[in-house]
C-alpha positions as CSV (number, residue, x, y, z in Angstrom):
1,M,71.7,161.5,68.6
2,S,71.9,159.3,65.4
3,L,70.2,156.3,67.3
4,A,67.6,158.6,68.0
5,I,67.2,159.6,64.7
6,R,67.4,156.5,63.4
7,K,64.5,155.2,65.7
8,C,62.1,158.0,64.6
9,S,62.7,157.5,60.9
10,S,61.7,153.9,61.6
11,D,58.8,154.7,63.4
12,L,57.7,157.0,60.9
13,L,58.3,154.9,58.1
14,S,56.0,152.2,59.7
15,I,53.2,154.6,60.5
16,T,53.2,155.5,57.0
17,K,53.3,152.4,55.5
18,W,50.2,151.6,57.7
19,V,48.5,154.4,56.2
20,V,49.0,153.6,52.8
21,R,47.5,150.1,53.6
22,R,44.5,151.6,54.9
23,E,44.3,154.2,52.3
24,Y,44.6,151.2,49.5
25,R,41.9,148.9,51.4
26,L,39.7,151.7,51.8
27,L,39.7,152.9,47.9
28,S,39.5,149.4,46.6
29,T,36.0,149.1,47.9
30,L,32.7,151.2,47.5
31,P,30.3,151.9,50.1
32,E,26.8,149.7,49.5
33,N,24.8,153.1,49.1
34,I,26.8,154.0,46.4
35,E,26.3,152.2,42.9
36,P,28.9,153.1,40.0
37,A,27.5,155.3,37.4
38,N,26.8,154.8,34.0
39,T,29.6,155.3,31.1
40,D,27.4,154.3,28.7
41,V,27.6,157.2,26.0
42,D,24.2,158.3,24.4
43,E,25.2,158.6,20.5
44,K,21.5,160.5,20.0
45,A,22.3,163.2,22.9
46,P,24.2,166.4,22.1
47,R,27.9,166.8,22.7
48,T,27.9,169.1,25.4
49,G,31.3,168.6,26.5
50,R,31.1,166.8,29.5
51,R,33.0,163.5,30.2
52,P,31.1,160.3,31.5
53,R,31.4,159.7,35.0
54,L,34.0,157.2,36.4
55,Q,32.9,153.9,38.0
56,N,34.1,155.1,41.4
57,P,32.3,158.1,42.0
58,V,34.3,158.6,45.5
59,L,37.7,159.0,43.6
60,E,35.9,161.4,41.0
61,Y,33.7,163.7,43.0
62,R,36.5,164.8,45.3
63,H,37.8,166.8,42.4
64,I,34.7,167.7,40.7
65,Y,32.8,168.7,43.7
66,P,35.3,169.8,45.8
67,E,33.4,172.1,48.0
68,F,31.3,169.2,49.4
69,L,33.8,168.1,51.6
70,P,34.3,169.7,54.6
71,D,37.5,171.7,55.9
72,P,39.9,169.2,57.3
73,N,40.9,171.3,60.2
74,P,38.8,170.1,62.9
75,K,38.3,173.7,64.3
76,W,36.2,174.4,61.5
77,R,34.3,171.2,61.5
78,N,30.7,171.2,62.7
79,S,28.5,168.0,61.3
80,L,25.1,169.8,61.9
81,R,26.3,172.7,60.0
82,E,28.3,171.0,57.0
83,K,24.7,168.9,56.5
84,L,22.6,171.8,56.3
85,E,24.8,173.5,54.1
86,R,25.1,170.7,51.6
87,A,21.4,170.4,51.4
88,D,21.6,174.3,50.4
89,M,24.4,173.5,47.9
90,L,21.8,171.0,46.4
91,K,18.9,173.3,46.1
92,R,21.1,176.1,44.5
93,R,22.6,173.4,42.0
94,A,18.6,172.4,41.2
95,K,18.1,176.0,40.0
96,I,21.7,176.5,38.3
97,D,23.9,174.4,36.6
98,I,27.2,174.7,37.8
99,P,29.6,173.0,35.3
100,E,33.1,171.1,36.0
101,F,36.2,173.2,36.0
102,Y,39.3,173.3,37.0
103,V,42.3,175.6,38.1
104,G,43.3,177.0,34.3
105,S,39.9,176.6,33.2
106,I,38.6,179.6,31.0
107,L,35.2,180.5,32.3
108,A,32.5,183.1,31.4
109,V,30.4,184.1,34.5
110,T,27.0,186.3,34.3
111,V,26.0,188.0,37.3
112,S,23.1,190.4,38.1
113,D,23.9,194.1,38.1
114,P,21.4,196.8,38.7
115,H,23.5,199.3,37.6
116,A,24.7,197.4,34.4
117,Q,23.0,197.6,30.9
118,G,20.6,195.1,30.5
119,K,21.2,194.4,34.5
120,T,23.7,191.8,34.1
121,N,27.5,192.0,33.9
122,R,29.4,189.1,32.3
123,F,33.1,188.3,32.6
124,V,35.4,186.4,31.0
125,G,38.7,185.0,32.6
126,I,41.0,182.4,33.5
127,C,40.5,180.4,36.7
128,I,43.7,181.1,39.3
129,D,42.5,179.7,42.3
130,R,39.8,177.7,44.1
131,K,38.9,177.1,47.5
132,G,36.4,177.1,50.3
133,C,34.5,174.5,51.8
134,G,30.6,174.6,51.8
135,L,28.7,177.8,50.9
136,R,32.1,179.4,51.4
137,A,33.6,177.9,48.2
138,Q,35.1,180.7,45.9
139,F,36.9,180.9,42.7
140,I,38.9,184.1,41.2
141,L,38.6,184.9,37.6
142,R,41.8,186.9,35.9
143,N,41.9,189.0,32.6
144,V,43.5,191.7,30.9
145,V,41.0,194.2,30.2
146,D,42.7,197.8,28.4
147,H,46.2,196.6,29.4
148,Q,45.2,196.1,32.8
149,G,45.0,193.2,34.7
150,V,41.4,192.5,36.5
151,E,40.5,190.0,38.8
152,V,37.1,189.0,40.3
153,R,36.3,186.7,43.1
154,Y,33.0,185.1,43.0
155,D,31.1,183.1,45.4
156,L,30.2,179.9,43.8
157,Y,26.7,179.5,45.4
158,D,26.2,183.5,45.5
159,P,22.3,183.9,44.4
160,I,23.3,186.7,42.0
161,I,25.2,184.4,39.6
162,Q,23.0,183.7,36.8
163,S,25.1,181.4,35.0
164,I,28.5,179.8,34.7
165,Q,29.9,178.7,31.2
166,V,32.8,176.6,30.8
167,L,34.7,178.1,27.4
168,R,37.7,175.9,27.8
169,L,38.0,172.6,30.4
170,E,41.3,172.3,31.0
171,K,44.1,171.6,33.8
172,R,47.3,173.6,34.7
173,L,50.6,171.9,35.7
174,D,50.1,174.1,38.9
175,D,47.2,174.2,41.5
176,E,47.3,177.8,41.9
177,L,48.3,180.8,39.2
178,F,48.8,183.7,41.1
179,Y,52.0,183.9,39.2
180,L,49.9,185.3,36.5
181,R,50.0,188.4,38.3
182,D,53.7,189.0,37.5
183,A,53.6,187.1,34.0
184,L,53.5,188.5,30.3
185,P,49.9,190.0,29.6
186,E,49.6,187.7,26.8
187,Y,49.0,184.5,29.2
188,S,45.9,185.9,30.8
189,T,44.3,187.9,27.7
190,F,41.3,186.6,26.7
191,P,38.4,187.9,24.4
192,F,34.9,188.5,26.0
193,D,33.1,187.1,22.9
194,M,35.4,183.7,22.9
195,D,33.9,180.7,21.6
196,P,33.2,177.6,24.0
197,E,35.5,174.4,23.0
198,V,33.6,171.2,23.0
199,L,35.5,168.2,24.2
200,P,34.1,164.8,22.6
201,D,32.4,162.5,25.1
202,G,34.9,160.5,27.1
203,T,38.2,162.3,26.6
204,P,39.8,163.0,29.9
205,V,40.4,166.8,31.1
206,P,43.2,168.2,28.9
207,I,46.4,169.1,31.0
208,N,48.0,172.0,29.4
209,D,51.6,172.3,30.0
210,V,52.8,175.8,28.6
211,Q,55.2,177.6,31.0
212,V,54.7,181.4,31.0
213,K,57.4,183.7,31.3
214,L,57.6,186.2,34.3
215,K,58.3,190.3,34.0
216,P,61.7,191.6,35.4
217,R,61.6,191.7,39.4
218,P,59.9,192.9,41.7
219,W,57.5,190.6,42.1
220,L,54.6,190.3,44.5
221,E,55.7,186.9,45.9
222,R,59.0,185.0,46.4
223,W,58.3,182.9,43.5
224,E,61.7,181.3,43.4
225,R,61.0,179.6,46.9
226,Q,58.1,177.7,45.2
227,E,58.0,174.5,43.7
228,L,56.4,175.8,40.4
229,K,55.8,173.9,37.4
230,G,54.6,176.4,34.9
231,V,56.9,179.2,35.3
232,S,60.2,179.1,32.6
233,N,62.5,182.1,33.3
234,I,62.7,182.3,37.4
235,E,66.6,181.8,37.1
236,E,67.2,184.4,34.9
237,H,66.1,187.1,37.2
238,L,67.6,185.7,40.2
239,K,71.2,187.1,42.0
240,E,73.4,184.8,44.0
241,K,72.2,185.9,46.8
242,D,68.5,184.9,46.2
243,R,70.0,181.3,45.3
244,K,71.3,181.2,48.5
245,R,68.7,182.1,50.5
246,R,66.4,179.9,48.7
247,E,69.0,177.3,49.7
248,L,68.7,178.2,53.3
249,R,64.8,177.8,53.4
250,K,64.0,174.8,51.6
251,E,62.1,171.5,52.9
252,P,62.9,168.8,51.0
253,W,61.6,166.0,53.9
254,E,57.7,167.6,53.5
255,K,56.9,165.9,50.4
256,Y,57.5,162.5,52.6
257,D,55.7,163.5,55.3
258,L,52.6,161.4,54.5
259,M,50.9,162.0,57.9
260,K,51.1,165.7,57.5
261,Q,49.3,165.1,54.1
262,Y,47.0,162.9,55.7
263,R,46.1,165.3,58.5
264,R,45.5,167.7,55.6
265,T,43.0,165.7,53.3
266,I,39.5,164.3,55.0
267,P,39.7,160.3,55.3
268,I,37.9,157.8,52.7
269,E,35.5,157.0,55.0
270,E,34.0,160.4,55.3
271,Q,34.1,161.1,51.9
272,S,32.1,157.5,51.0
273,E,29.8,158.7,53.7
274,I,29.2,162.6,52.1
275,W,29.0,161.0,48.6
276,G,26.5,158.4,49.5
277,E,24.2,161.3,50.6
278,V,24.5,163.5,47.4
279,Y,25.3,161.3,44.9
280,N,21.8,160.3,44.0
281,Q,20.6,163.5,43.5
282,L,23.8,164.9,41.8
283,Q,23.2,162.0,39.4
284,Q,19.6,162.8,39.1
285,M,20.1,166.6,37.9
286,H,22.9,165.1,35.4
287,V,20.4,162.6,34.2
288,S,17.1,165.7,33.8
289,R,19.8,168.1,32.3
290,R,20.7,165.4,29.8
291,K,17.2,164.7,28.9
292,V,16.3,168.7,28.5
293,A,19.6,169.1,26.2
294,R,18.3,166.1,24.2
295,K,14.9,167.8,23.4
296,R,16.7,170.8,22.3
297,V,15.8,171.4,18.4
298,L,19.2,172.9,17.0
299,A,18.3,175.3,13.8
300,T,20.4,174.3,11.0
301,P,22.0,177.6,9.3
302,K,20.7,178.2,5.8
303,P,23.1,178.6,2.9
304,Q,22.9,182.4,2.1
305,L,22.6,183.1,-2.0
306,G,24.9,185.1,-3.7
């Protein structure tokens, strides 16, 4: 039995080494149809809080535009549908500016609402989840309004969305923030008249390392069985039987299973093909919006006398 386990482990190690070498070789080269983005900062242009693009758009775009990548599950793959969806997504981005944001960023989304005053509805909240591929891309905003937690799920390419504004661009320690539902309200409370925070050009996206405190149990999920970095007081609410059950259900070997992680992602060569298809149009949109922002005349407030 030990010999079989040792042989399987050696085979897995050889496979993972091959995958690592292959990924490194693909990441070290750029496709011919993608040119490096210009990172020169225009001092005359107004500071919009956006960072200049990195030299390798493949490495950057998979984080900024994750919805352009198809579903890694082969059961949901269809090359023709994915190509048509990317064309529709580019047309939608030509009509509305969809900014860069991540889980943990604070957004203000304005949508058309025929039943609201002014025919529009604006909601401010923290992004607790972002998922989906293509036109099915979604994100969830959470805020506490009148001592009541409110969450709104938006389709990223929904035609009723009029504007998406990033009030605070930042990341969190976890990929999902669903535990804010069981956290104290102050971690999910944001004013609707919050002013946008502008980042200087060239600065990386800040990572907010705040650790929230959960309310006493019961919780919506068993957070103690998840490896959460943004929660500080889980152990305070656990009993001895909860700790024993957590130890029984641990799977520490998953973080070493590189093949499982590889099957859950899109290969680099497929990413390069997709970014080569959409890179030029995304870059043209970015340049045109910077030109429009440069032409705006900012009125300086006049000092009040008396």
